[in-house]
BANUGU-692934 format. One record per residue: residue number from 0; residue in three letters; z, x, y of N, C-alpha, C in turn. Coordinates in nm, 2 decimals. Atoms other than C-alpha are relative to their C-alpha. Layout:
N
[r NUM; ala; [Z; X; Y]; [Z; X; Y]; [Z; X; Y]];
...
//
This chain:
109
[r 0; unk; [0.00; 0.08; -0.12]; [0.00; 0.00; 0.00]; [0.00; 0.09; 0.12]];
[r 1; unk; [0.01; -0.08; -0.12]; [-0.09; 0.13; 0.34]; [0.11; -0.01; 0.09]];
[r 2; unk; [-0.10; 0.01; -0.10]; [0.14; 0.21; 0.62]; [-0.06; -0.06; 0.12]];
[r 3; unk; [0.06; 0.08; -0.11]; [0.07; -0.04; 0.90]; [0.01; 0.08; 0.13]];
[r 4; unk; [-0.02; -0.07; -0.13]; [0.20; 0.19; 1.17]; [-0.10; 0.11; 0.02]];
[r 5; unk; [0.09; -0.12; -0.01]; [-0.02; 0.50; 1.10]; [-0.14; -0.05; 0.00]];
[r 6; unk; [0.14; 0.05; 0.00]; [-0.34; 0.30; 1.03]; [-0.04; -0.08; 0.12]];
[r 7; unk; [0.02; 0.09; -0.12]; [-0.30; 0.08; 1.34]; [-0.11; -0.10; -0.03]];
[r 8; unk; [0.10; 0.10; 0.03]; [-0.48; -0.22; 1.19]; [-0.03; -0.09; 0.11]];
[r 9; unk; [0.04; 0.09; -0.11]; [-0.66; -0.46; 1.41]; [0.04; -0.14; -0.05]];
[r 10; unk; [-0.06; 0.12; 0.04]; [-0.44; -0.76; 1.36]; [0.02; -0.09; 0.12]];
[r 11; unk; [-0.02; 0.09; -0.11]; [-0.42; -1.07; 1.58]; [0.15; 0.00; 0.04]];
[r 12; unk; [-0.14; 0.00; -0.05]; [-0.11; -1.07; 1.79]; [0.07; -0.13; 0.00]];
[r 13; unk; [-0.06; 0.13; 0.01]; [-0.05; -1.44; 1.74]; [-0.04; -0.06; -0.13]];
[r 14; unk; [0.02; 0.07; 0.12]; [-0.06; -1.69; 1.46]; [-0.15; -0.04; 0.00]];
[r 15; unk; [0.14; 0.04; 0.02]; [-0.41; -1.76; 1.32]; [0.00; -0.11; -0.11]];
[r 16; unk; [0.02; 0.10; 0.10]; [-0.51; -2.07; 1.13]; [-0.08; 0.05; -0.11]];
[r 17; unk; [0.07; -0.05; 0.11]; [-0.61; -1.98; 0.78]; [-0.05; -0.11; -0.09]];
[r 18; unk; [0.04; 0.09; 0.11]; [-0.81; -2.16; 0.51]; [0.07; 0.04; -0.12]];
[r 19; unk; [-0.08; -0.03; 0.12]; [-0.59; -2.19; 0.21]; [-0.09; 0.04; -0.12]];
[r 20; unk; [0.09; -0.05; 0.11]; [-0.89; -2.14; -0.02]; [-0.03; 0.15; 0.01]];
[r 21; unk; [0.01; -0.14; -0.01]; [-0.92; -1.79; 0.12]; [0.12; 0.08; -0.06]];
[r 22; unk; [-0.12; -0.07; 0.04]; [-0.57; -1.71; 0.03]; [0.02; 0.01; -0.15]];
[r 23; unk; [-0.02; -0.01; 0.14]; [-0.59; -1.78; -0.34]; [-0.12; 0.05; -0.08]];
[r 24; unk; [0.12; -0.06; 0.07]; [-0.92; -1.61; -0.42]; [0.04; 0.11; -0.09]];
[r 25; unk; [-0.03; -0.12; 0.08]; [-0.76; -1.29; -0.55]; [0.09; -0.04; -0.12]];
[r 26; unk; [-0.10; 0.03; 0.11]; [-0.48; -1.45; -0.76]; [-0.03; -0.13; -0.07]];
[r 27; unk; [0.03; 0.13; 0.05]; [-0.62; -1.79; -0.83]; [0.12; -0.09; 0.00]];
[r 28; unk; [-0.12; 0.07; -0.01]; [-0.28; -1.92; -0.74]; [0.06; 0.02; 0.15]];
[r 29; unk; [-0.05; -0.01; -0.14]; [-0.17; -2.00; -0.38]; [0.14; 0.05; 0.01]];
[r 30; unk; [-0.14; -0.04; 0.00]; [0.20; -1.95; -0.45]; [0.02; 0.14; -0.03]];
[r 31; unk; [-0.01; -0.14; 0.03]; [0.15; -1.62; -0.61]; [-0.05; 0.09; 0.11]];
[r 32; unk; [0.05; -0.07; -0.12]; [-0.06; -1.51; -0.31]; [0.11; 0.01; 0.11]];
[r 33; unk; [-0.10; 0.00; -0.10]; [0.22; -1.61; -0.08]; [0.11; 0.09; -0.03]];
[r 34; unk; [-0.11; -0.09; 0.04]; [0.48; -1.42; -0.28]; [-0.05; 0.15; 0.02]];
[r 35; unk; [0.05; -0.13; -0.02]; [0.26; -1.11; -0.27]; [0.00; 0.04; 0.15]];
[r 36; unk; [0.00; -0.02; -0.15]; [0.21; -1.14; 0.11]; [0.14; 0.01; 0.05]];
[r 37; unk; [-0.14; 0.00; -0.05]; [0.58; -1.21; 0.16]; [0.07; 0.14; -0.04]];
[r 38; unk; [-0.06; -0.13; 0.04]; [0.69; -0.90; -0.04]; [-0.06; 0.12; 0.08]];
[r 39; unk; [0.07; -0.10; -0.08]; [0.43; -0.69; 0.15]; [0.06; 0.00; 0.15]];
[r 40; unk; [-0.05; 0.01; -0.14]; [0.56; -0.82; 0.49]; [0.14; 0.06; 0.00]];
[r 41; unk; [-0.14; -0.06; 0.01]; [0.92; -0.72; 0.38]; [-0.01; 0.15; 0.00]];
[r 42; unk; [0.01; -0.15; 0.00]; [0.80; -0.37; 0.30]; [-0.04; 0.05; 0.14]];
[r 43; unk; [0.05; -0.04; -0.14]; [0.62; -0.34; 0.64]; [0.12; -0.01; 0.09]];
[r 44; unk; [-0.12; 0.01; -0.09]; [0.93; -0.47; 0.82]; [0.10; 0.11; -0.02]];
[r 45; unk; [-0.10; -0.11; 0.03]; [1.16; -0.23; 0.64]; [-0.05; 0.14; 0.05]];
[r 46; unk; [0.05; -0.13; -0.04]; [0.93; 0.06; 0.71]; [0.01; 0.02; 0.16]];
[r 47; unk; [-0.01; 0.00; -0.14]; [0.91; -0.03; 1.08]; [0.14; 0.02; 0.05]];
[r 48; unk; [-0.14; 0.00; -0.03]; [1.28; -0.08; 1.10]; [0.06; 0.14; -0.02]];
[r 49; unk; [-0.04; -0.14; 0.03]; [1.35; 0.26; 0.94]; [-0.05; 0.10; 0.09]];
[r 50; unk; [0.06; -0.09; -0.09]; [1.11; 0.44; 1.16]; [0.06; -0.01; 0.14]];
[r 51; unk; [-0.06; 0.02; -0.13]; [1.26; 0.28; 1.47]; [0.14; 0.06; 0.01]];
[r 52; unk; [-0.13; -0.06; 0.00]; [1.61; 0.37; 1.37]; [0.00; 0.15; 0.00]];
[r 53; unk; [0.01; -0.15; -0.01]; [1.51; 0.73; 1.31]; [-0.03; 0.05; 0.14]];
[r 54; unk; [0.03; -0.05; -0.13]; [1.35; 0.76; 1.65]; [0.11; -0.03; 0.10]];
[r 55; unk; [-0.11; 0.03; -0.10]; [1.64; 0.59; 1.83]; [0.13; 0.08; -0.03]];
[r 56; unk; [-0.12; -0.08; 0.03]; [1.90; 0.80; 1.64]; [-0.01; 0.13; 0.07]];
[r 57; unk; [0.01; -0.12; -0.08]; [1.77; 1.10; 1.83]; [0.07; -0.01; 0.13]];
[r 58; unk; [-0.06; 0.02; -0.13]; [1.91; 0.95; 2.15]; [0.15; -0.03; -0.02]];
[r 59; unk; [-0.14; 0.04; 0.02]; [2.25; 0.85; 2.00]; [0.09; 0.12; 0.03]];
[r 60; unk; [-0.10; -0.10; -0.03]; [2.55; 1.04; 2.12]; [0.14; -0.07; -0.02]];
[r 61; unk; [-0.13; 0.06; 0.03]; [2.92; 0.99; 2.04]; [0.07; -0.05; 0.13]];
[r 62; unk; [-0.07; 0.04; -0.12]; [3.02; 0.95; 2.41]; [-0.10; -0.06; 0.10]];
[r 63; unk; [0.09; 0.06; -0.09]; [2.77; 0.72; 2.57]; [0.08; -0.06; 0.12]];
[r 64; unk; [-0.06; 0.06; -0.11]; [2.87; 0.62; 2.92]; [-0.11; -0.10; 0.06]];
[r 65; unk; [0.08; 0.10; -0.06]; [2.72; 0.33; 3.12]; [-0.13; 0.05; 0.07]];
[r 66; unk; [0.12; -0.06; -0.07]; [2.49; 0.55; 3.33]; [-0.10; 0.05; -0.09]];
[r 67; unk; [0.10; -0.05; 0.10]; [2.33; 0.72; 3.03]; [-0.08; -0.11; -0.07]];
[r 68; unk; [0.06; 0.11; 0.07]; [2.25; 0.39; 2.87]; [-0.12; -0.06; 0.09]];
[r 69; unk; [0.10; 0.06; -0.09]; [2.06; 0.26; 3.18]; [-0.11; 0.11; 0.04]];
[r 70; unk; [0.10; -0.10; -0.04]; [1.88; 0.60; 3.25]; [-0.09; 0.04; -0.11]];
[r 71; unk; [0.08; -0.05; 0.11]; [1.73; 0.66; 2.91]; [-0.13; -0.08; -0.01]];
[r 72; unk; [0.13; 0.07; 0.00]; [1.37; 0.55; 2.98]; [-0.08; 0.02; -0.13]];
[r 73; unk; [0.08; -0.02; 0.12]; [1.22; 0.71; 2.67]; [0.05; -0.09; -0.11]];
[r 74; unk; [-0.06; 0.09; 0.10]; [1.45; 0.50; 2.45]; [-0.06; -0.14; 0.02]];
[r 75; unk; [0.05; 0.13; -0.03]; [1.34; 0.19; 2.63]; [-0.15; -0.01; -0.03]];
[r 76; unk; [0.14; 0.00; 0.03]; [0.97; 0.28; 2.60]; [-0.03; -0.01; -0.15]];
[r 77; unk; [0.01; 0.00; 0.15]; [1.01; 0.34; 2.22]; [0.03; -0.15; -0.04]];
[r 78; unk; [-0.04; 0.13; 0.04]; [1.18; 0.00; 2.19]; [-0.11; -0.10; 0.04]];
[r 79; unk; [0.11; 0.09; -0.04]; [0.90; -0.17; 2.39]; [-0.12; 0.01; -0.08]];
[r 80; unk; [0.11; -0.02; 0.08]; [0.64; -0.01; 2.18]; [0.01; -0.08; -0.13]];
[r 81; unk; [-0.02; 0.07; 0.13]; [0.79; -0.15; 1.86]; [0.00; -0.16; 0.02]];
[r 82; unk; [0.00; 0.15; -0.02]; [0.83; -0.50; 2.02]; [-0.15; -0.05; 0.01]];
[r 83; unk; [0.14; 0.04; -0.02]; [0.45; -0.50; 2.10]; [-0.08; 0.01; -0.13]];
[r 84; unk; [0.08; -0.01; 0.12]; [0.35; -0.42; 1.74]; [-0.02; -0.14; -0.06]];
[r 85; unk; [0.01; 0.14; 0.06]; [0.21; -0.72; 1.54]; [0.11; -0.02; -0.10]];
[r 86; unk; [-0.11; 0.04; 0.09]; [0.45; -0.91; 1.33]; [-0.04; 0.04; -0.14]];
[r 87; unk; [0.03; -0.04; 0.14]; [0.48; -0.78; 0.97]; [-0.07; -0.11; -0.08]];
[r 88; unk; [0.07; 0.11; 0.08]; [0.37; -1.12; 0.83]; [-0.15; 0.00; 0.03]];
[r 89; unk; [0.14; 0.01; -0.03]; [0.05; -1.11; 1.02]; [-0.08; 0.12; -0.06]];
[r 90; unk; [0.06; -0.12; 0.05]; [-0.02; -0.75; 0.91]; [-0.02; -0.02; -0.15]];
[r 91; unk; [0.00; 0.02; 0.15]; [0.06; -0.85; 0.54]; [-0.11; -0.09; -0.03]];
[r 92; unk; [0.11; 0.10; 0.03]; [-0.18; -1.15; 0.55]; [-0.13; 0.07; 0.02]];
[r 93; unk; [0.13; -0.07; -0.02]; [-0.46; -0.93; 0.70]; [-0.03; 0.10; -0.11]];
[r 94; unk; [0.02; -0.10; 0.11]; [-0.41; -0.66; 0.44]; [-0.03; -0.07; -0.13]];
[r 95; unk; [0.03; 0.08; 0.12]; [-0.41; -0.92; 0.16]; [-0.14; -0.05; 0.00]];
[r 96; unk; [0.14; 0.06; -0.01]; [-0.73; -1.08; 0.28]; [-0.10; 0.11; -0.01]];
[r 97; unk; [0.09; -0.11; 0.01]; [-0.89; -0.74; 0.31]; [0.01; 0.08; -0.13]];
[r 98; unk; [-0.02; -0.06; 0.13]; [-0.78; -0.65; -0.05]; [0.06; 0.15; 0.02]];
[r 99; unk; [-0.06; -0.13; -0.02]; [-0.57; -0.35; 0.08]; [0.14; 0.00; -0.06]];
[r 100; unk; [-0.13; 0.00; 0.06]; [-0.26; -0.46; -0.11]; [-0.01; 0.01; -0.15]];
[r 101; unk; [0.00; -0.02; 0.14]; [-0.20; -0.34; -0.46]; [0.12; -0.09; -0.06]];
[r 102; unk; [-0.11; 0.07; 0.07]; [0.00; -0.58; -0.68]; [-0.04; -0.03; -0.14]];
[r 103; unk; [0.03; 0.04; 0.14]; [0.03; -0.68; -1.04]; [0.11; -0.10; -0.04]];
[r 104; unk; [-0.09; 0.10; 0.06]; [0.20; -0.96; -1.23]; [0.02; 0.03; -0.14]];
[r 105; unk; [-0.03; -0.04; 0.13]; [0.37; -0.83; -1.54]; [-0.01; -0.12; -0.10]];
[r 106; unk; [0.00; 0.12; 0.09]; [0.38; -1.19; -1.68]; [-0.14; -0.03; -0.05]];
[r 107; unk; [0.14; 0.03; 0.04]; [0.00; -1.20; -1.69]; [-0.06; 0.11; -0.08]];
[r 108; unk; [0.06; -0.12; 0.07]; [-0.05; -0.86; -1.85]; [0.03; -0.01; -0.15]];
//
């Protein structure tokens, strides 16, 4: 599965109406497709959260005072960047529709 942050996918920034028939082409089961996209969205969300925490931890100090909190522009810019990223669910749906998500169902094997 690809890393959404490094590949910078072209994903709509808002919700898009989808045809349900497109979602079940790969799995032949709409609910299975939704589970796959859901699990992928959780992976993307966790990756983004982990990366954000790593970047913000560079700014952490044990004795933050009020002035340092308001003056740290880099930290604010990093946070704003992550807020502008497309939602993990939108990225997961786009990756699924483009067949970029590897999945398997052990019950079918």
